[in-house]
Backbone as CSV, one residue per row, in Angstrom:
resi,resn,N_x,N_y,N_z,CA_x,CA_y,CA_z,C_x,C_y,C_z
1,MET,-5.272,72.097,-40.404,-6.618,71.529,-40.454,-6.308,69.777,-40.401
2,LYS,-5.007,69.617,-40.601,-4.466,68.171,-40.170,-4.464,67.880,-38.535
3,LYS,-4.350,69.190,-37.864,-3.963,69.137,-36.462,-5.505,68.863,-35.980
4,PHE,-6.454,69.434,-36.597,-7.952,69.440,-36.079,-8.459,68.004,-36.303
5,ILE,-8.103,67.570,-37.205,-8.688,66.055,-37.575,-8.329,65.113,-36.881
6,THR,-6.964,65.349,-36.398,-6.188,64.319,-35.493,-6.898,64.595,-34.107
7,ASN,-6.857,65.572,-33.927,-7.672,65.943,-32.429,-8.985,65.464,-32.421
8,VAL,-9.740,65.700,-33.403,-11.114,64.937,-33.227,-10.881,63.517,-33.338
9,PHE,-10.120,63.034,-34.185,-10.257,61.448,-34.048,-9.543,60.881,-32.664
10,LEU,-8.306,61.503,-32.102,-8.003,61.076,-30.785,-9.159,61.270,-29.583
11,GLY,-9.833,62.404,-29.737,-10.894,62.714,-28.551,-12.079,61.767,-28.941
12,THR,-12.495,61.219,-30.123,-13.524,60.404,-30.481,-12.982,58.853,-30.020
13,CYS,-11.774,58.566,-30.342,-11.338,57.447,-29.619,-11.166,57.133,-27.800
14,THR,-10.969,58.460,-27.434,-10.707,58.808,-26.264,-12.174,58.376,-25.186
15,VAL,-13.139,59.098,-26.019,-14.560,59.105,-25.345,-15.073,57.763,-25.490
16,GLY,-14.773,56.818,-26.610,-15.203,55.472,-26.836,-14.447,54.595,-25.946
17,VAL,-13.368,54.919,-25.713,-12.649,54.022,-24.533,-13.242,54.404,-23.158
18,ILE,-13.443,55.519,-22.881,-14.187,55.823,-21.569,-15.455,55.379,-21.591
19,LEU,-15.981,55.410,-22.597,-17.591,54.682,-22.502,-17.594,53.174,-22.428
20,LEU,-16.476,52.658,-22.819,-16.397,51.042,-22.991,-15.852,50.650,-21.445
21,ILE,-15.306,51.437,-20.866,-14.524,51.108,-19.272,-15.769,50.299,-18.576
22,PRO,-16.850,50.932,-18.210,-18.058,50.233,-17.423,-18.273,49.141,-18.168
23,LEU,-18.516,48.979,-19.156,-18.930,47.691,-19.800,-17.900,46.495,-19.645
24,PHE,-16.541,46.769,-19.673,-15.652,45.570,-19.217,-15.733,45.506,-17.782
25,LEU,-15.874,46.284,-16.984,-16.082,46.277,-15.437,-17.082,45.474,-14.857
26,ALA,-18.267,45.664,-15.630,-19.544,45.012,-15.416,-19.830,43.266,-15.503
27,HIS,-18.626,42.819,-16.380,-18.718,41.645,-16.564,-18.064,40.888,-15.586
28,ASP,-18.384,40.181,-14.559,-17.785,39.569,-13.068,-18.145,38.208,-13.391
29,THR,-17.566,37.806,-14.428,-17.753,36.345,-14.729,-16.692,35.816,-13.816
30,PRO,-17.085,34.266,-13.343,-16.025,33.712,-12.622,-15.220,32.699,-13.517
31,ILE,-14.112,32.799,-12.952,-13.251,31.732,-13.707,-13.409,30.647,-13.630
32,GLN,-13.445,29.826,-14.594,-14.106,28.386,-14.593,-12.791,27.705,-14.698
33,VAL,-12.415,26.524,-13.909,-11.301,25.584,-14.005,-11.771,24.426,-14.270
34,ASN,-11.284,23.534,-15.320,-11.895,22.448,-15.751,-11.058,21.279,-14.802
35,ILE,-11.790,20.798,-13.965,-11.148,19.714,-12.741,-11.695,18.609,-13.446
36,PRO,-10.936,17.683,-13.637,-11.650,16.350,-14.239,-12.240,15.548,-13.278
37,ARG,-13.377,15.270,-13.442,-13.977,14.403,-12.169,-13.907,12.908,-12.388
38,LEU,-13.620,12.088,-11.150,-13.116,10.944,-11.267,-14.515,10.025,-11.769
39,GLU,-14.487,9.364,-12.306,-15.659,8.239,-12.725,-15.887,7.441,-11.372
40,GLU,-17.004,6.985,-11.427,-17.500,6.065,-10.322,-16.420,4.970,-10.337
41,ALA,-16.376,4.361,-11.428,-15.451,2.909,-11.388,-13.964,3.223,-10.957
42,GLU,-13.524,4.474,-11.320,-12.173,5.043,-10.679,-12.193,5.082,-9.186
43,LEU,-13.400,5.718,-8.709,-13.529,5.905,-6.910,-13.239,4.514,-6.569
44,THR,-14.212,3.878,-7.201,-14.355,2.264,-6.674,-12.556,1.655,-6.373
45,ALA,-12.152,1.854,-7.677,-10.811,1.183,-7.583,-10.067,1.665,-6.666
46,GLN,-10.126,2.913,-6.733,-9.195,3.683,-5.743,-9.765,3.369,-4.002
47,LYS,-10.776,3.027,-3.771,-11.257,2.508,-2.463,-10.633,0.991,-2.392
48,GLU,-11.031,0.355,-3.201,-10.642,-1.178,-3.216,-9.117,-1.403,-2.965
49,ALA,-8.300,-0.403,-3.668,-7.050,-0.485,-3.596,-6.377,-0.064,-2.064
50,ALA,-7.148,0.892,-1.742,-6.663,1.284,-0.170,-6.893,0.483,0.792
51,ALA,-8.288,-0.128,0.791,-8.565,-1.191,1.356,-7.638,-2.651,1.373
52,LYS,-7.434,-2.806,0.253,-6.249,-3.764,0.117,-4.733,-3.411,0.501
53,ALA,-4.459,-2.010,0.339,-3.151,-1.979,1.237,-3.231,-1.859,2.524
54,GLU,-4.495,-1.359,3.295,-4.559,-1.586,4.638,-4.722,-2.833,5.062
55,LYS,-5.187,-3.828,4.410,-5.349,-5.394,5.017,-4.012,-5.677,4.787
56,GLU,-3.123,-5.444,3.907,-1.792,-6.003,3.739,-1.071,-5.558,5.149
57,ALA,-1.027,-4.462,5.446,-0.516,-3.492,6.249,-0.980,-4.403,7.604
58,SER,-1.947,-4.743,7.703,-2.505,-5.398,8.644,-2.016,-6.663,8.988
59,ARG,-1.745,-7.328,8.029,-1.087,-8.614,7.694,0.172,-8.670,8.082
60,LYS,1.075,-7.466,7.803,2.252,-7.497,8.064,2.549,-7.342,9.641
61,ALA,1.726,-6.604,10.173,1.281,-6.185,11.683,1.371,-7.485,12.332
62,ARG,0.400,-8.339,11.757,0.180,-9.530,12.397,1.194,-10.690,12.391
63,ARG,1.840,-10.445,11.456,3.023,-11.391,11.187,4.094,-10.943,12.148
64,ALA,4.322,-9.809,12.433,5.458,-9.183,13.210,5.161,-9.297,14.598
65,ARG,3.840,-9.481,14.935,3.699,-9.886,16.274,3.513,-11.142,16.542
66,ILE,3.406,-12.225,15.581,3.319,-13.451,15.532,4.782,-13.837,15.794
67,ARG,5.856,-13.317,15.338,7.179,-13.605,15.401,7.760,-13.036,16.472
68,SER,7.087,-11.807,17.285,8.030,-11.472,18.674,7.918,-12.316,19.528
69,CYS,9.030,-11.969,20.561,9.199,-12.911,21.573,9.995,-12.170,22.725
70,GLU,10.295,-12.649,23.844,11.130,-12.073,25.006,12.155,-13.160,25.364
71,VAL,11.846,-14.436,25.437,13.048,-15.236,25.376,12.996,-16.719,24.539
72,ASP,13.968,-17.597,24.637,14.088,-18.315,23.826,12.865,-19.185,23.668
73,ALA,12.247,-19.640,25.075,11.134,-20.402,25.277,10.043,-19.967,24.633
74,ASP,9.748,-18.938,24.167,8.582,-18.358,23.393,8.620,-18.803,21.907
75,CYS,9.540,-19.407,21.621,9.580,-19.604,20.237,9.595,-21.380,19.817
76,ILE,8.888,-21.487,18.640,8.798,-22.658,18.156,8.842,-22.913,16.678
77,ILE,9.345,-24.078,16.162,9.141,-24.203,14.692,8.094,-24.580,14.184
78,VAL,7.495,-24.248,13.225,6.087,-24.603,12.724,6.106,-24.657,11.411
79,GLU,5.384,-25.508,10.741,5.112,-25.660,9.282,4.563,-24.499,8.695
80,GLN,5.148,-23.772,7.325,4.162,-22.814,6.987,3.754,-23.285,5.572
81,ASP,4.151,-24.514,5.266,3.697,-25.436,4.189,3.317,-26.656,4.198
82,PRO,2.300,-27.088,3.591,1.621,-28.388,4.019,2.646,-29.287,3.743
83,CYS,3.423,-29.249,3.121,4.529,-30.375,3.114,5.674,-29.980,4.188
84,GLY,5.852,-29.154,4.610,6.696,-28.820,5.880,8.235,-28.822,5.203
85,CYS,9.038,-29.760,5.687,10.475,-29.711,5.354,10.495,-30.449,3.773
86,ALA,9.630,-31.150,3.609,9.496,-31.923,2.167,9.529,-30.841,0.987
87,ALA,8.992,-29.363,1.372,8.940,-28.320,0.421,10.429,-27.604,0.617
88,GLY,11.208,-27.977,1.551,12.567,-27.359,1.607,12.756,-26.470,2.740
89,PRO,13.620,-25.929,2.951,13.953,-24.720,4.187,12.910,-23.796,4.282
90,GLN,12.307,-23.291,3.243,11.113,-22.472,3.233,9.990,-23.112,3.814
91,GLY,9.673,-24.128,3.870,8.696,-24.616,4.428,8.162,-24.862,6.023
92,VAL,9.249,-24.434,6.864,9.037,-24.015,8.083,9.402,-22.636,8.685
93,VAL,9.072,-22.078,9.816,9.215,-21.035,10.164,9.420,-20.977,11.822
94,ALA,9.873,-19.901,12.347,9.969,-19.890,13.727,8.881,-18.878,13.984
95,ILE,8.041,-19.280,15.070,7.008,-18.056,15.802,6.888,-18.308,17.029
96,ASN,6.173,-17.244,17.829,5.637,-17.385,19.037,4.765,-18.386,19.264
97,VAL,5.108,-18.984,20.488,4.088,-20.329,20.901,2.865,-19.721,21.124
98,ASN,2.646,-18.608,21.732,1.355,-17.863,22.139,0.569,-17.774,20.845
99,TYR,0.949,-17.400,19.849,0.400,-17.151,18.545,0.186,-18.206,17.582
100,ILE,-0.142,-19.344,17.884,-0.052,-20.493,16.735,-1.634,-20.226,16.135
101,THR,-2.697,-19.980,16.913,-3.804,-19.821,16.448,-4.107,-18.841,15.283
102,ASP,-3.261,-17.519,15.512,-3.060,-16.597,14.557,-2.523,-16.959,13.315
103,PHE,-1.103,-17.801,13.698,-0.378,-18.164,12.364,-1.464,-19.061,11.556
104,ASN,-2.010,-20.071,12.125,-2.837,-20.915,11.333,-4.116,-20.239,10.791
105,LYS,-4.484,-19.128,10.985,-5.574,-18.479,10.483,-4.908,-17.900,9.143
106,LEU,-3.696,-16.940,9.180,-3.113,-16.558,8.425,-2.922,-17.328,7.149
107,ASN,-2.312,-18.492,7.572,-1.709,-19.566,6.509,-2.852,-20.507,6.273
108,ARG,-3.893,-20.188,6.404,-5.175,-21.451,6.095,-4.908,-21.346,4.421
109,ALA,-4.833,-20.486,3.709,-4.808,-20.611,2.294,-3.739,-21.193,1.731
110,ASN,-2.796,-21.430,2.472,-1.626,-22.106,1.951,-1.633,-23.609,2.126
111,PHE,-2.455,-24.263,3.179,-2.814,-25.551,3.333,-3.851,-25.911,2.658
112,ILE,-3.516,-26.314,1.192,-4.428,-27.054,0.440,-3.902,-28.412,0.165
113,THR,-4.639,-29.033,-0.450,-4.244,-30.323,-0.783,-3.202,-30.255,-1.817
114,LYS,-2.100,-30.726,-1.477,-1.198,-31.059,-2.780,0.116,-32.101,-2.545
115,SER,0.647,-32.550,-3.666,1.098,-34.060,-3.580,2.601,-33.058,-2.754
116,CYS,3.319,-33.931,-2.181,4.597,-33.518,-1.330,5.365,-34.877,-1.567
117,SER,6.826,-34.076,-1.975,8.069,-35.022,-1.751,8.079,-35.885,-0.320
118,SER,8.481,-37.319,-1.205,8.554,-38.164,0.338,9.696,-38.112,0.906
119,VAL,10.874,-37.100,0.044,12.101,-37.143,0.866,12.348,-35.734,1.532
120,LEU,12.524,-35.692,2.997,12.521,-34.341,3.576,13.953,-33.639,3.661
121,SER,14.033,-32.384,3.383,14.970,-31.444,3.351,16.039,-31.354,4.674
122,THR,16.973,-31.534,4.658,18.015,-31.868,5.878,19.040,-30.435,5.693
123,GLN,18.709,-29.542,5.179,19.515,-28.290,4.854,18.876,-27.120,5.765
124,LYS,19.888,-26.233,6.230,19.357,-25.020,6.943,18.353,-25.289,8.155
125,GLU,17.133,-24.759,7.856,15.966,-24.663,8.856,15.463,-26.196,9.024
126,CYS,15.969,-27.049,8.337,15.362,-28.337,8.591,16.334,-29.508,9.008
127,SER,17.693,-29.026,9.224,18.447,-29.944,9.723,18.233,-30.522,11.324
128,PRO,18.759,-31.230,11.687,18.544,-31.828,12.765,18.717,-30.907,13.910
129,SER,19.839,-30.019,13.820,20.250,-29.067,14.668,19.542,-28.033,14.889
130,ALA,18.789,-27.681,13.943,17.917,-26.370,13.953,16.677,-26.322,15.000
131,ARG,16.892,-25.045,15.665,16.204,-24.732,16.723,15.860,-23.468,16.760
132,ALA,14.532,-23.255,17.236,13.816,-21.824,17.371,14.525,-21.004,18.502
133,VAL,14.842,-19.844,18.367,15.473,-18.912,19.373,14.797,-17.682,19.367
134,CYS,15.154,-16.594,20.127,14.763,-15.461,20.282,15.870,-14.660,19.932
135,GLN,15.895,-13.776,18.754,16.835,-12.571,18.487,16.731,-11.557,18.225
136,LEU,16.490,-10.458,18.856,16.218,-9.106,18.505,15.001,-9.028,18.831
137,ARG,14.340,-9.775,19.806,12.692,-9.748,20.259,11.854,-10.291,19.001
138,SER,12.661,-11.125,18.223,11.776,-12.147,17.029,12.453,-13.523,16.902
139,CYS,11.472,-14.177,16.869,11.959,-15.836,16.713,12.416,-15.890,15.372
140,LYS,13.568,-16.843,15.319,14.480,-17.083,14.399,14.933,-18.536,14.520
141,ILE,15.194,-19.079,13.233,15.393,-20.539,13.322,16.860,-20.307,13.108
142,VAL,17.998,-21.095,14.070,19.224,-21.235,14.013,19.449,-22.670,13.697
143,TYR,20.718,-22.983,12.990,21.275,-24.374,12.680,22.422,-24.676,13.084
């Protein structure tokens, strides 16, 4: 009798599982992946950052072009600070003479009214012996 009850119980479970198989196979629900959506402000910030990076890369390329040269005669020393050598050696830079207009456009923001020292620097780039030369196809100041 125990064997009969066990067989009936196992048979019932088997029939139940077989009847439930189509129920499980019928549910073709797509798997949903929650991908966080970027907010409009974040997208705008990303676009602005990309535009800023592109603008900076363009400025670097223009600066490299402005300092490019073939021979020493292409190079001159110009003021990159409104005070020139009164601001120290960093107040001047060597550029290609053909790109003075581009250089002035790039440095327009630097040329604001400010008080300058009346004493000019005489060290390095501001020394009387400083001159612009072409080294490795780039204008440099030698002293």
